[in-house]
C-alpha positions as CSV (number, residue, x, y, z in Angstrom):
1,M,16.5,1.0,-4.2
2,S,13.7,3.0,-5.9
3,K,13.2,6.7,-5.2
4,K,10.2,7.6,-3.1
5,K,8.1,10.8,-3.0
6,S,7.7,12.4,0.4
7,F,4.6,14.4,1.4
8,V,2.7,15.5,4.4
9,L,-0.4,13.6,5.4
10,R,-3.0,15.1,7.9
11,I,-5.1,12.3,9.4
12,D,-7.6,12.0,12.2
13,P,-5.8,10.7,15.4
14,E,-8.3,7.8,15.8
15,T,-7.8,6.7,12.2
16,F,-4.1,6.8,12.7
17,K,-4.4,4.8,15.9
18,Q,-6.4,2.1,13.9
19,I,-3.8,2.0,11.1
20,E,-0.9,1.8,13.7
21,K,-2.6,-1.1,15.4
22,W,-3.2,-2.9,12.0
23,A,0.5,-2.3,11.0
24,D,1.6,-3.8,14.4
25,D,-0.5,-6.8,13.7
26,E,1.1,-7.3,10.2
27,F,4.7,-6.5,11.5
28,R,4.9,-3.4,9.4
29,S,5.6,0.3,10.0
30,V,2.8,2.7,9.7
31,N,4.4,4.0,6.5
32,G,4.7,0.5,5.1
33,Q,1.1,-0.2,6.0
34,L,-0.1,2.9,4.2
35,E,1.9,2.0,1.1
36,W,0.4,-1.5,1.2
37,M,-3.1,-0.2,1.6
38,I,-2.7,2.3,-1.2
39,H,-1.2,-0.3,-3.5
40,K,-4.0,-2.8,-2.7
41,C,-6.7,-0.2,-3.4
42,L,-5.0,0.8,-6.7
43,K,-4.8,-2.8,-7.7
44,D,-8.4,-3.6,-6.7
45,A,-9.6,-0.5,-8.7
46,K,-7.5,-1.8,-11.7
47,R,-5.5,1.4,-11.7
48,L,-2.0,-0.3,-11.9
49,K,-0.2,-1.4,-15.1
50,K,0.3,-5.0,-15.2
51,S,3.9,-6.2,-15.1
52,D,5.1,-8.7,-17.7
53,K,5.3,-11.3,-14.9
54,E,1.6,-10.9,-14.0
55,S,0.6,-11.0,-17.6
56,K,2.4,-14.3,-18.2
57,K,0.7,-15.8,-15.1
58,E,-2.8,-14.9,-16.5
59,I,-2.0,-16.5,-19.8
60,E,-0.9,-19.9,-18.1
């Protein structure tokens, strides 16, 4: 299992409620939903390094 960094996040209660609902809809925990959202945003912004697997898919 990979090591994860812990940190405190202060968030508006209404925003948290919306994320919690979305997480429930996707059968994820709030933490898992936030990780997914952050990863998706980083990917969409092309801020992630491509893995060898992804690079091979683009070539094919």
